[in-house]
C-alpha positions, -999 to +999 in steps of 0.1 A: +286+345+806+299+372+778+263+383+771+280+414+751+298+390+729+266+363+727+248+394+715+271+408+689+275+366+671+238+361+671+232+396+659+260+388+631+236+357+616+216+371+584+177+370+591+178+374+629+171+407+646+183+402+681+175+428+716+182+421+754+168+438+778+165+431+818+186+402+816+167+385+790+176+380+751+152+382+719+163+363+688+134+373+663+135+351+632+111+365+606+109+339+582+096+315+606+077+343+626+087+336+658+109+348+686+135+324+707+133+344+743+160+333+768+171+345+804+207+351+799+217+332+827+204+303+813+224+298+784+256+281+797+276+284+769+275+291+731+300+285+701+301+294+665+293+263+641+283+262+606+252+240+599+250+212+569+233+236+543+271+257+547+252+283+570+266+302+599+251+292+630+253+300+665+248+268+691+241+274+727+235+254+756+203+260+774+195+250+810+166+235+820+166+217+853+192+193+855+197+191+816+216+213+788+195+215+759+209+222+723+195+254+704+211+263+669+203+296+657+208+298+619+201+320+587+160+319+590+156+293+611+158+277+646+171+244+652+165+223+687+157+191+706+126+170+704+108+160+737+105+128+746+075+110+736+070+091+769+075+127+789+041+136+767+019+111+780+005+097+816+025+069+829+011+037+817-006+050+783-005+020+759+006+038+725+034+031+699+061+056+709+080+067+679+114+075+672+125+113+673+149+131+654+181+142+677+175+177+666+145+194+640+143+227+625+110+251+630+107+254+591+108+213+593+077+212+621+061+241+606+058+223+572+053+187+585+025+197+607+009+219+581+012+189+554-006+168+581-031+193+586-040+192+548-036+158+544-067+154+571-087+174+549-088+153+520-124+139+517-123+099+516-084+099+527-078+070+547-055+068+574-037+039+595-051+053+628-019+039+649+007+056+626-015+086+624-015+086+662+024+081+665+027+114+643+005+136+665+024+123+688+057+130+675+048+167+666+037+174+699+070+164+710+082+187+685+061+214+700+070+206+733+104+209+727+103+246+708+088+255+738+109+246+766+141+266+744+121+297+749+101+298+710+065+304+711+048+289+682+016+293+680+006+288+643+023+255+643+001+246+674-027+259+656-024+234+631-018+203+654-048+216+673-066+213+642-055+183+630-065+165+669-099+184+663-105+163+634-091+131+643-080+130+677-116+115+692-111+081+672-068+075+681-053+055+703-035+080+720-033+098+754-040+106+774-015+133+778+003+148+810-008+180+828+013+206+811+005+242+816+027+257+791+008+242+767-023+251+781-012+287+777+000+278+740-037+263+734-049+295+748-029+318+728-041+297+694-081+304+704-070+338+710-054+344+680-084+325+660-106+347+680-091+379+668-087+372+634-121+357+628-108+328+610-127+291+614-111+266+632-080+260+610-057+288+613-018+292+595 
């Protein structure tokens, strides 16, 4: 892995701040309010690309166990692969497992879960519980996918947790598999709320 070339190419992408220290490269993307943090030894390769919007990007292959996961850093956004829905739930859980996109942008993930959080706040709004359960499961797949490629989407997770606190107890969803990374993310959500003095809903 030519780390100097990698860091140089990442730094050329508009809307990113790149640093490297102790074998870890950090790509901060102010537009999404998050950073990708990766051990350089886990980056199996990289290639300059042009994303569908016409913007420049850098596609990386990230080693996670026996998998190589795609991660694209582009202008003001990051693109990644959602986690598998079946991996979110305990074996045998009875729930409609929805189709998920092959790739999702961070900004889309944030927009969609925020929109759901606002929708469940509408007084008198009615939802099909099966569809709502599937939607929350998809959003959890997005979050888990973001975490496993080095992102830490606290604000997005806060919206997910808010939705779950409002409607989760009535939905045919779960139980979820134990996930220490998710537990740490939720702890940071609650800590962020405590420090800000905000009520349950946070953005």
